[in-house]
PQR file with spaces between the fields and no chain letter, atoms N, CA, C, O and H, PARSE charges and radii, in Angstrom:
ATOM       1  N    MET     1      -9.117   11.053   28.677 -0.4000 1.5000
ATOM       2  CA   MET     1      -8.447    9.881   27.130 -0.0000 2.0000
ATOM       3  C    MET     1      -9.327    8.758   28.200  0.5500 1.7000
ATOM       4  O    MET     1      -9.582    8.703   29.403 -0.5500 1.4000
ATOM       5  N    PRO     2      -9.567    8.045   27.144 -0.5600 1.5000
ATOM       6  CA   PRO     2      -9.916    6.121   27.675  0.2800 2.0000
ATOM       7  C    PRO     2      -8.877    5.632   27.745  0.5500 1.7000
ATOM       8  O    PRO     2      -7.971    5.772   26.924 -0.5500 1.4000
ATOM       9  N    ASP     3      -8.843    4.829   28.973 -0.4000 1.5000
ATOM      10  CA   ASP     3      -7.460    3.608   29.263 -0.0000 2.0000
ATOM      11  C    ASP     3      -7.528    2.919   28.144  0.5500 1.7000
ATOM      12  O    ASP     3      -8.304    2.906   27.188 -0.5500 1.4000
ATOM      13  H    ASP     3      -9.579    4.715   29.640  0.4000 1.0000
ATOM      14  N    SER     4      -6.534    2.325   28.450 -0.4000 1.5000
ATOM      15  CA   SER     4      -5.764    1.219   27.216 -0.0000 2.0000
ATOM      16  C    SER     4      -6.629   -0.013   27.582  0.5500 1.7000
ATOM      17  O    SER     4      -6.894   -0.740   26.625 -0.5500 1.4000
ATOM      18  H    SER     4      -5.903    2.336   29.227  0.4000 1.0000
ATOM      19  N    HIS     5      -7.092   -0.361   28.723 -0.4000 1.5000
ATOM      20  CA   HIS     5      -8.225   -1.506   28.448 -0.0000 2.0000
ATOM      21  C    HIS     5      -9.495   -1.488   27.749  0.5500 1.7000
ATOM      22  O    HIS     5     -10.011   -2.427   27.143 -0.5500 1.4000
ATOM      23  H    HIS     5      -6.877    0.230   29.501  0.4000 1.0000
ATOM      24  N    ALA     6     -10.031   -0.066   27.935 -0.4000 1.5000
ATOM      25  CA   ALA     6     -11.517    0.127   27.233 -0.0000 2.0000
ATOM      26  C    ALA     6     -10.745    0.180   25.718  0.5500 1.7000
ATOM      27  O    ALA     6     -11.333   -0.490   24.869 -0.5500 1.4000
ATOM      28  H    ALA     6      -9.612    0.697   28.428  0.4000 1.0000
ATOM      29  N    LEU     7      -9.785    0.723   25.353 -0.4000 1.5000
ATOM      30  CA   LEU     7      -9.881    0.757   24.105 -0.0000 2.0000
ATOM      31  C    LEU     7      -9.337   -0.674   23.242  0.5500 1.7000
ATOM      32  O    LEU     7      -9.691   -0.899   22.085 -0.5500 1.4000
ATOM      33  H    LEU     7      -9.307    1.267   26.042  0.4000 1.0000
ATOM      34  N    SER     8      -8.458   -1.542   23.998 -0.4000 1.5000
ATOM      35  CA   SER     8      -8.545   -2.930   23.830 -0.0000 2.0000
ATOM      36  C    SER     8      -9.953   -3.549   23.536  0.5500 1.7000
ATOM      37  O    SER     8     -10.099   -4.310   22.579 -0.5500 1.4000
ATOM      38  H    SER     8      -8.171   -1.359   24.938  0.4000 1.0000
ATOM      39  N    GLN     9     -10.892   -3.247   24.290 -0.4000 1.5000
ATOM      40  CA   GLN     9     -12.277   -3.968   24.363 -0.0000 2.0000
ATOM      41  C    GLN     9     -12.926   -3.724   23.148  0.5500 1.7000
ATOM      42  O    GLN     9     -13.663   -4.535   22.587 -0.5500 1.4000
ATOM      43  H    GLN     9     -10.773   -2.629   25.067  0.4000 1.0000
ATOM      44  N    ARG    10     -12.629   -2.524   22.716 -0.4000 1.5000
ATOM      45  CA   ARG    10     -13.787   -1.999   21.497 -0.0000 2.0000
ATOM      46  C    ARG    10     -13.757   -2.831   20.387  0.5500 1.7000
ATOM      47  O    ARG    10     -12.665   -3.237   19.990 -0.5500 1.4000
ATOM      48  H    ARG    10     -12.030   -1.866   23.172  0.4000 1.0000
ATOM      49  N    LYS    11     -14.736   -3.133   19.851 -0.4000 1.5000
ATOM      50  CA   LYS    11     -15.109   -4.118   18.589 -0.0000 2.0000
ATOM      51  C    LYS    11     -14.779   -3.499   17.364  0.5500 1.7000
ATOM      52  O    LYS    11     -14.527   -4.262   16.431 -0.5500 1.4000
ATOM      53  H    LYS    11     -15.623   -2.803   20.174  0.4000 1.0000
ATOM      54  N    THR    12     -14.725   -2.286   17.162 -0.4000 1.5000
ATOM      55  CA   THR    12     -14.688   -1.428   16.102 -0.0000 2.0000
ATOM      56  C    THR    12     -13.226   -0.813   16.221  0.5500 1.7000
ATOM      57  O    THR    12     -12.776   -0.157   17.160 -0.5500 1.4000
ATOM      58  H    THR    12     -14.930   -1.666   17.919  0.4000 1.0000
ATOM      59  N    LYS    13     -12.496   -1.245   14.848 -0.4000 1.5000
ATOM      60  CA   LYS    13     -11.125   -0.731   14.679 -0.0000 2.0000
ATOM      61  C    LYS    13     -11.194    0.389   13.888  0.5500 1.7000
ATOM      62  O    LYS    13     -12.040    0.433   12.996 -0.5500 1.4000
ATOM      63  H    LYS    13     -12.862   -1.778   14.085  0.4000 1.0000
ATOM      64  N    ILE    14     -10.151    1.643   14.144 -0.4000 1.5000
ATOM      65  CA   ILE    14     -10.031    2.972   13.143 -0.0000 2.0000
ATOM      66  C    ILE    14      -8.703    2.504   12.552  0.5500 1.7000
ATOM      67  O    ILE    14      -7.701    2.057   13.110 -0.5500 1.4000
ATOM      68  H    ILE    14      -9.463    1.606   14.868  0.4000 1.0000
ATOM      69  N    ILE    15      -9.058    2.801   10.883 -0.4000 1.5000
ATOM      70  CA   ILE    15      -8.207    2.579    9.897 -0.0000 2.0000
ATOM      71  C    ILE    15      -7.951    3.450    9.317  0.5500 1.7000
ATOM      72  O    ILE    15      -8.842    3.876    8.583 -0.5500 1.4000
ATOM      73  H    ILE    15      -9.872    3.164   10.430  0.4000 1.0000
ATOM      74  N    ALA    16      -6.513    4.237    9.332 -0.4000 1.5000
ATOM      75  CA   ALA    16      -6.606    5.415    8.291 -0.0000 2.0000
ATOM      76  C    ALA    16      -5.164    5.340    7.532  0.5500 1.7000
ATOM      77  O    ALA    16      -4.063    5.015    7.975 -0.5500 1.4000
ATOM      78  H    ALA    16      -5.789    3.891    9.929  0.4000 1.0000
ATOM      79  N    THR    17      -5.535    5.723    6.331 -0.4000 1.5000
ATOM      80  CA   THR    17      -4.282    5.853    5.241 -0.0000 2.0000
ATOM      81  C    THR    17      -3.684    7.063    5.598  0.5500 1.7000
ATOM      82  O    THR    17      -4.425    8.046    5.617 -0.5500 1.4000
ATOM      83  H    THR    17      -6.430    5.987    5.971  0.4000 1.0000
ATOM      84  N    VAL    18      -2.430    7.217    5.904 -0.4000 1.5000
ATOM      85  CA   VAL    18      -1.599    8.321    6.081 -0.0000 2.0000
ATOM      86  C    VAL    18      -0.693    8.707    5.269  0.5500 1.7000
ATOM      87  O    VAL    18       0.074    7.865    4.802 -0.5500 1.4000
ATOM      88  H    VAL    18      -1.829    6.418    5.888  0.4000 1.0000
ATOM      89  N    GLY    19      -0.583   10.023    4.929 -0.4000 1.5000
ATOM      90  CA   GLY    19       0.096   10.879    3.595 -0.0000 2.0000
ATOM      91  C    GLY    19       0.715   11.882    4.377  0.5500 1.7000
ATOM      92  O    GLY    19       0.725   11.985    5.604 -0.5500 1.4000
ATOM      93  H    GLY    19      -1.206   10.707    5.309  0.4000 1.0000
ATOM      94  N    PRO    20       1.365   12.797    3.295 -0.5600 1.5000
ATOM      95  CA   PRO    20       1.909   13.941    3.510  0.2800 2.0000
ATOM      96  C    PRO    20       1.207   14.921    4.258  0.5500 1.7000
ATOM      97  O    PRO    20       1.715   15.874    4.849 -0.5500 1.4000
ATOM      98  N    ALA    21      -0.346   14.538    4.177 -0.4000 1.5000
ATOM      99  CA   ALA    21      -0.936   15.701    4.991 -0.0000 2.0000
ATOM     100  C    ALA    21      -0.745   15.265    6.800  0.5500 1.7000
ATOM     101  O    ALA    21      -0.999   16.111    7.657 -0.5500 1.4000
ATOM     102  H    ALA    21      -0.759   13.764    3.697  0.4000 1.0000
ATOM     103  N    CYS    22      -0.360   14.112    7.101 -0.4000 1.5000
ATOM     104  CA   CYS    22       0.170   13.627    8.480 -0.0000 2.0000
ATOM     105  C    CYS    22       1.524   13.606    8.777  0.5500 1.7000
ATOM     106  O    CYS    22       1.817   12.717    9.577 -0.5500 1.4000
ATOM     107  H    CYS    22      -0.154   13.425    6.405  0.4000 1.0000
ATOM     108  N    ASP    23       2.306   14.190    8.452 -0.4000 1.5000
ATOM     109  CA   ASP    23       3.757   14.357    8.448 -0.0000 2.0000
ATOM     110  C    ASP    23       4.535   15.038    9.669  0.5500 1.7000
ATOM     111  O    ASP    23       5.708   15.410    9.676 -0.5500 1.4000
ATOM     112  H    ASP    23       2.068   14.911    7.801  0.4000 1.0000
ATOM     113  N    ASP    24       3.499   15.116   10.802 -0.4000 1.5000
ATOM     114  CA   ASP    24       4.192   15.699   11.753 -0.0000 2.0000
ATOM     115  C    ASP    24       3.609   14.936   13.007  0.5500 1.7000
ATOM     116  O    ASP    24       2.405   14.769   13.203 -0.5500 1.4000
ATOM     117  H    ASP    24       2.546   14.813   10.796  0.4000 1.0000
ATOM     118  N    VAL    25       4.444   14.576   13.683 -0.4000 1.5000
ATOM     119  CA   VAL    25       4.188   13.488   15.238 -0.0000 2.0000
ATOM     120  C    VAL    25       2.962   14.211   15.804  0.5500 1.7000
ATOM     121  O    VAL    25       2.008   13.460   16.008 -0.5500 1.4000
ATOM     122  H    VAL    25       5.422   14.712   13.524  0.4000 1.0000
ATOM     123  N    ALA    26       2.803   15.296   16.055 -0.4000 1.5000
ATOM     124  CA   ALA    26       1.748   15.983   16.734 -0.0000 2.0000
ATOM     125  C    ALA    26       0.273   15.446   16.185  0.5500 1.7000
ATOM     126  O    ALA    26      -0.638   15.023   16.896 -0.5500 1.4000
ATOM     127  H    ALA    26       3.578   15.906   15.889  0.4000 1.0000
ATOM     128  N    THR    27       0.273   15.571   14.749 -0.4000 1.5000
ATOM     129  CA   THR    27      -1.180   14.988   14.014 -0.0000 2.0000
ATOM     130  C    THR    27      -1.294   13.580   14.288  0.5500 1.7000
ATOM     131  O    THR    27      -2.339   13.058   14.676 -0.5500 1.4000
ATOM     132  H    THR    27       1.013   15.915   14.172  0.4000 1.0000
ATOM     133  N    LEU    28      -0.034   12.865   14.051 -0.4000 1.5000
ATOM     134  CA   LEU    28      -0.385   11.093   14.298 -0.0000 2.0000
ATOM     135  C    LEU    28      -0.612   11.217   15.635  0.5500 1.7000
ATOM     136  O    LEU    28      -1.291   10.262   16.013 -0.5500 1.4000
ATOM     137  H    LEU    28       0.815   13.289   13.736  0.4000 1.0000
ATOM     138  N    GLU    29      -0.307   12.081   16.651 -0.4000 1.5000
ATOM     139  CA   GLU    29      -0.426   11.576   18.305 -0.0000 2.0000
ATOM     140  C    GLU    29      -2.201   12.028   18.259  0.5500 1.7000
ATOM     141  O    GLU    29      -3.017   11.264   18.775 -0.5500 1.4000
ATOM     142  H    GLU    29       0.244   12.857   16.345  0.4000 1.0000
ATOM     143  N    ALA    30      -2.528   12.973   17.773 -0.4000 1.5000
ATOM     144  CA   ALA    30      -3.894   13.231   17.981 -0.0000 2.0000
ATOM     145  C    ALA    30      -4.958   12.435   17.318  0.5500 1.7000
ATOM     146  O    ALA    30      -6.115   12.189   17.660 -0.5500 1.4000
ATOM     147  H    ALA    30      -1.865   13.594   17.353  0.4000 1.0000
ATOM     148  N    MET    31      -4.153   12.046   16.122 -0.4000 1.5000
ATOM     149  CA   MET    31      -5.227   10.735   15.550 -0.0000 2.0000
ATOM     150  C    MET    31      -5.339    9.223   16.481  0.5500 1.7000
ATOM     151  O    MET    31      -6.316    8.478   16.401 -0.5500 1.4000
ATOM     152  H    MET    31      -3.214   12.245   15.844  0.4000 1.0000
ATOM     153  N    ILE    32      -4.311    8.994   17.230 -0.4000 1.5000
ATOM     154  CA   ILE    32      -4.105    7.977   18.083 -0.0000 2.0000
ATOM     155  C    ILE    32      -4.966    8.226   19.519  0.5500 1.7000
ATOM     156  O    ILE    32      -5.510    7.368   20.215 -0.5500 1.4000
ATOM     157  H    ILE    32      -3.517    9.599   17.295  0.4000 1.0000
ATOM     158  N    HIS    33      -4.908    9.650   19.723 -0.4000 1.5000
ATOM     159  CA   HIS    33      -5.595    9.774   20.817 -0.0000 2.0000
ATOM     160  C    HIS    33      -7.156    9.945   20.244  0.5500 1.7000
ATOM     161  O    HIS    33      -7.862    9.742   21.232 -0.5500 1.4000
ATOM     162  H    HIS    33      -4.466   10.347   19.158  0.4000 1.0000
ATOM     163  N    ALA    34      -7.712   10.127   19.500 -0.4000 1.5000
ATOM     164  CA   ALA    34      -8.940    9.990   18.975 -0.0000 2.0000
ATOM     165  C    ALA    34      -9.625    8.796   18.761  0.5500 1.7000
ATOM     166  O    ALA    34     -10.828    8.536   18.752 -0.5500 1.4000
ATOM     167  H    ALA    34      -7.138   10.292   18.697  0.4000 1.0000
ATOM     168  N    GLY    35      -8.657    8.141   18.595 -0.4000 1.5000
ATOM     169  CA   GLY    35      -9.193    6.178   18.635 -0.0000 2.0000
ATOM     170  C    GLY    35      -8.279    5.424   17.593  0.5500 1.7000
ATOM     171  O    GLY    35      -8.379    4.198   17.630 -0.5500 1.4000
ATOM     172  H    GLY    35      -7.679    8.352   18.602  0.4000 1.0000
ATOM     173  N    LEU    36      -7.455    5.925   16.722 -0.4000 1.5000
ATOM     174  CA   LEU    36      -6.717    5.604   15.646 -0.0000 2.0000
ATOM     175  C    LEU    36      -6.217    4.134   15.897  0.5500 1.7000
ATOM     176  O    LEU    36      -5.533    4.161   16.920 -0.5500 1.4000
ATOM     177  H    LEU    36      -7.373    6.921   16.692  0.4000 1.0000
ATOM     178  N    ASN    37      -6.281    2.869   15.382 -0.4000 1.5000
ATOM     179  CA   ASN    37      -5.882    1.636   15.708 -0.0000 2.0000
ATOM     180  C    ASN    37      -4.688    1.142   14.818  0.5500 1.7000
ATOM     181  O    ASN    37      -3.685    0.519   15.165 -0.5500 1.4000
ATOM     182  H    ASN    37      -6.837    2.848   14.551  0.4000 1.0000
ATOM     183  N    VAL    38      -5.096    1.626   13.466 -0.4000 1.5000
ATOM     184  CA   VAL    38      -4.017    0.681   12.738 -0.0000 2.0000
ATOM     185  C    VAL    38      -3.979    2.084   11.606  0.5500 1.7000
ATOM     186  O    VAL    38      -4.911    2.788   11.218 -0.5500 1.4000
ATOM     187  H    VAL    38      -5.911    2.132   13.184  0.4000 1.0000
ATOM     188  N    VAL    39      -2.356    2.145   11.251 -0.4000 1.5000
ATOM     189  CA   VAL    39      -1.942    3.076   10.213 -0.0000 2.0000
ATOM     190  C    VAL    39      -1.673    2.024    8.610  0.5500 1.7000
ATOM     191  O    VAL    39      -1.229    0.882    8.483 -0.5500 1.4000
ATOM     192  H    VAL    39      -1.599    1.573   11.567  0.4000 1.0000
ATOM     193  N    ARG    40      -2.100    2.887    7.730 -0.4000 1.5000
ATOM     194  CA   ARG    40      -2.073    2.131    6.293 -0.0000 2.0000
ATOM     195  C    ARG    40      -1.158    3.056    5.783  0.5500 1.7000
ATOM     196  O    ARG    40      -1.129    4.213    6.202 -0.5500 1.4000
ATOM     197  H    ARG    40      -2.460    3.814    7.833  0.4000 1.0000
ATOM     198  N    LEU    41      -0.207    2.531    4.679 -0.4000 1.5000
ATOM     199  CA   LEU    41       0.570    2.775    3.979 -0.0000 2.0000
ATOM     200  C    LEU    41       0.255    2.564    2.432  0.5500 1.7000
ATOM     201  O    LEU    41       0.336    1.432    1.957 -0.5500 1.4000
ATOM     202  H    LEU    41      -0.231    1.591    4.338  0.4000 1.0000
ATOM     203  N    ASN    42      -0.167    3.845    1.514 -0.4000 1.5000
ATOM     204  CA   ASN    42      -0.386    3.209    0.288 -0.0000 2.0000
ATOM     205  C    ASN    42       1.057    3.318   -0.622  0.5500 1.7000
ATOM     206  O    ASN    42       1.392    4.329   -1.239 -0.5500 1.4000
ATOM     207  H    ASN    42      -0.233    4.765    1.900  0.4000 1.0000
ATOM     208  N    LEU    43       1.601    2.427   -0.581 -0.4000 1.5000
ATOM     209  CA   LEU    43       3.015    2.300   -0.900 -0.0000 2.0000
ATOM     210  C    LEU    43       3.317    2.368   -2.607  0.5500 1.7000
ATOM     211  O    LEU    43       4.423    2.130   -3.093 -0.5500 1.4000
ATOM     212  H    LEU    43       1.329    1.605   -0.080  0.4000 1.0000
ATOM     213  N    SER    44       2.102    2.740   -3.398 -0.4000 1.5000
ATOM     214  CA   SER    44       2.046    3.384   -4.812 -0.0000 2.0000
ATOM     215  C    SER    44       2.770    4.979   -4.911  0.5500 1.7000
ATOM     216  O    SER    44       3.520    5.338   -5.819 -0.5500 1.4000
ATOM     217  H    SER    44       1.203    2.932   -3.003  0.4000 1.0000
ATOM     218  N    HIS    45       2.409    5.681   -3.927 -0.4000 1.5000
ATOM     219  CA   HIS    45       2.725    6.724   -3.945 -0.0000 2.0000
ATOM     220  C    HIS    45       3.805    7.038   -3.099  0.5500 1.7000
ATOM     221  O    HIS    45       3.762    6.743   -1.905 -0.5500 1.4000
ATOM     222  H    HIS    45       1.800    5.390   -3.190  0.4000 1.0000
ATOM     223  N    GLU    46       4.624    7.523   -3.531 -0.4000 1.5000
ATOM     224  CA   GLU    46       6.053    8.266   -2.960 -0.0000 2.0000
ATOM     225  C    GLU    46       7.090    7.305   -2.954  0.5500 1.7000
ATOM     226  O    GLU    46       6.918    6.265   -3.591 -0.5500 1.4000
ATOM     227  H    GLU    46       4.659    7.762   -4.501  0.4000 1.0000
ATOM     228  N    ASP    47       8.039    7.477   -2.391 -0.4000 1.5000
ATOM     229  CA   ASP    47       9.161    6.571   -2.198 -0.0000 2.0000
ATOM     230  C    ASP    47       9.535    5.738   -1.008  0.5500 1.7000
ATOM     231  O    ASP    47       9.424    6.309    0.076 -0.5500 1.4000
ATOM     232  H    ASP    47       8.178    8.321   -1.874  0.4000 1.0000
ATOM     233  N    TYR    48       9.846    4.823   -1.005 -0.4000 1.5000
ATOM     234  CA   TYR    48      10.469    3.749    0.234 -0.0000 2.0000
ATOM     235  C    TYR    48      11.218    4.289    1.519  0.5500 1.7000
ATOM     236  O    TYR    48      11.362    3.605    2.532 -0.5500 1.4000
ATOM     237  H    TYR    48       9.937    4.359   -1.886  0.4000 1.0000
ATOM     238  N    GLU    49      11.715    5.678    1.365 -0.4000 1.5000
ATOM     239  CA   GLU    49      12.809    6.437    2.178 -0.0000 2.0000
ATOM     240  C    GLU    49      11.224    7.291    2.817  0.5500 1.7000
ATOM     241  O    GLU    49      11.011    7.126    4.019 -0.5500 1.4000
ATOM     242  H    GLU    49      11.599    6.234    0.542  0.4000 1.0000
ATOM     243  N    SER    50      10.456    7.931    2.227 -0.4000 1.5000
ATOM     244  CA   SER    50       9.521    8.658    2.804 -0.0000 2.0000
ATOM     245  C    SER    50       8.462    7.836    3.564  0.5500 1.7000
ATOM     246  O    SER    50       7.872    8.291    4.544 -0.5500 1.4000
ATOM     247  H    SER    50      10.629    8.065    1.251  0.4000 1.0000
ATOM     248  N    HIS    51       8.232    6.510    3.025 -0.4000 1.5000
ATOM     249  CA   HIS    51       7.174    5.785    4.004 -0.0000 2.0000
ATOM     250  C    HIS    51       7.947    5.493    5.444  0.5500 1.7000
ATOM     251  O    HIS    51       7.510    5.703    6.575 -0.5500 1.4000
ATOM     252  H    HIS    51       8.711    6.140    2.229  0.4000 1.0000
ATOM     253  N    ALA    52       9.713    4.740    4.905 -0.4000 1.5000
ATOM     254  CA   ALA    52      10.175    4.484    6.578 -0.0000 2.0000
ATOM     255  C    ALA    52      10.402    5.993    7.397  0.5500 1.7000
ATOM     256  O    ALA    52      10.649    5.842    8.593 -0.5500 1.4000
ATOM     257  H    ALA    52      10.068    4.570    3.986  0.4000 1.0000
ATOM     258  N    ASN    53      10.364    7.064    7.040 -0.4000 1.5000
ATOM     259  CA   ASN    53      10.223    8.242    7.660 -0.0000 2.0000
ATOM     260  C    ASN    53       9.019    8.205    8.514  0.5500 1.7000
ATOM     261  O    ASN    53       8.996    8.354    9.735 -0.5500 1.4000
ATOM     262  H    ASN    53      10.163    7.187    6.068  0.4000 1.0000
ATOM     263  N    ARG    54       7.906    7.963    7.633 -0.4000 1.5000
ATOM     264  CA   ARG    54       6.647    8.150    8.242 -0.0000 2.0000
ATOM     265  C    ARG    54       6.266    6.894    9.198  0.5500 1.7000
ATOM     266  O    ARG    54       5.429    6.992   10.096 -0.5500 1.4000
ATOM     267  H    ARG    54       7.925    7.841    6.641  0.4000 1.0000
ATOM     268  N    VAL    55       6.777    6.039    8.984 -0.4000 1.5000
ATOM     269  CA   VAL    55       6.606    4.429   10.071 -0.0000 2.0000
ATOM     270  C    VAL    55       7.339    5.020   11.367  0.5500 1.7000
ATOM     271  O    VAL    55       6.775    4.894   12.454 -0.5500 1.4000
ATOM     272  H    VAL    55       7.457    5.960    8.255  0.4000 1.0000
ATOM     273  N    ALA    56       8.452    5.594   11.290 -0.4000 1.5000
ATOM     274  CA   ALA    56       9.434    6.199   12.669 -0.0000 2.0000
ATOM     275  C    ALA    56       8.555    7.105   13.231  0.5500 1.7000
ATOM     276  O    ALA    56       8.400    7.031   14.450 -0.5500 1.4000
ATOM     277  H    ALA    56       8.910    5.696   10.407  0.4000 1.0000
ATOM     278  N    GLN    57       7.729    8.242   12.391 -0.4000 1.5000
ATOM     279  CA   GLN    57       6.639    9.065   13.039 -0.0000 2.0000
ATOM     280  C    GLN    57       5.887    8.418   13.733  0.5500 1.7000
ATOM     281  O    GLN    57       5.711    8.681   14.923 -0.5500 1.4000
ATOM     282  H    GLN    57       7.854    8.302   11.401  0.4000 1.0000
ATOM     283  N    VAL    58       5.222    7.310   13.022 -0.4000 1.5000
ATOM     284  CA   VAL    58       4.076    6.679   13.542 -0.0000 2.0000
ATOM     285  C    VAL    58       4.422    6.197   14.991  0.5500 1.7000
ATOM     286  O    VAL    58       3.779    6.409   16.019 -0.5500 1.4000
ATOM     287  H    VAL    58       5.365    7.097   12.056  0.4000 1.0000
ATOM     288  N    ARG    59       5.411    5.606   14.858 -0.4000 1.5000
ATOM     289  CA   ARG    59       6.144    4.886   16.132 -0.0000 2.0000
ATOM     290  C    ARG    59       6.553    5.775   17.464  0.5500 1.7000
ATOM     291  O    ARG    59       6.635    5.449   18.648 -0.5500 1.4000
ATOM     292  H    ARG    59       5.933    5.434   14.023  0.4000 1.0000
ATOM     293  N    GLN    60       6.756    6.927   16.846 -0.4000 1.5000
ATOM     294  CA   GLN    60       7.176    7.810   17.889 -0.0000 2.0000
ATOM     295  C    GLN    60       5.872    8.225   18.607  0.5500 1.7000
ATOM     296  O    GLN    60       5.664    8.056   19.809 -0.5500 1.4000
ATOM     297  H    GLN    60       6.690    7.192   15.884  0.4000 1.0000
ATOM     298  N    ALA    61       4.810    8.927   17.506 -0.4000 1.5000
ATOM     299  CA   ALA    61       3.572    9.236   18.090 -0.0000 2.0000
ATOM     300  C    ALA    61       2.810    8.424   19.313  0.5500 1.7000
ATOM     301  O    ALA    61       2.259    8.859   20.324 -0.5500 1.4000
ATOM     302  H    ALA    61       4.979    9.064   16.530  0.4000 1.0000
ATOM     303  N    ALA    62       3.047    6.677   18.684 -0.4000 1.5000
ATOM     304  CA   ALA    62       2.354    5.597   19.595 -0.0000 2.0000
ATOM     305  C    ALA    62       3.278    5.669   20.935  0.5500 1.7000
ATOM     306  O    ALA    62       2.679    4.980   21.761 -0.5500 1.4000
ATOM     307  H    ALA    62       3.495    6.324   17.862  0.4000 1.0000
ATOM     308  N    LEU    63       4.166    6.058   21.380 -0.4000 1.5000
ATOM     309  CA   LEU    63       4.933    6.160   22.503 -0.0000 2.0000
ATOM     310  C    LEU    63       4.510    6.908   23.256  0.5500 1.7000
ATOM     311  O    LEU    63       4.220    6.552   24.398 -0.5500 1.4000
ATOM     312  H    LEU    63       4.653    6.618   20.709  0.4000 1.0000
ATOM     313  N    ILE    64       4.326    8.414   22.737 -0.4000 1.5000
ATOM     314  CA   ILE    64       4.113    9.505   23.661 -0.0000 2.0000
ATOM     315  C    ILE    64       2.715    9.280   24.210  0.5500 1.7000
ATOM     316  O    ILE    64       2.244   10.062   25.036 -0.5500 1.4000
ATOM     317  H    ILE    64       4.562    8.703   21.810  0.4000 1.0000
């Protein structure tokens, strides 16, 4: 896994829109380790509670 300094020096950022297919922390963790920098939520789909749960999962995956 690349060190955090190398990740912060990249000029290209990876942005992903996450939805129901990414509803587990292990998937989100794998995406982050693969180079994901920014998570995007499409708020036109699902309800706010689902999005709040997904944000919590992303935060948990980012800490691992």
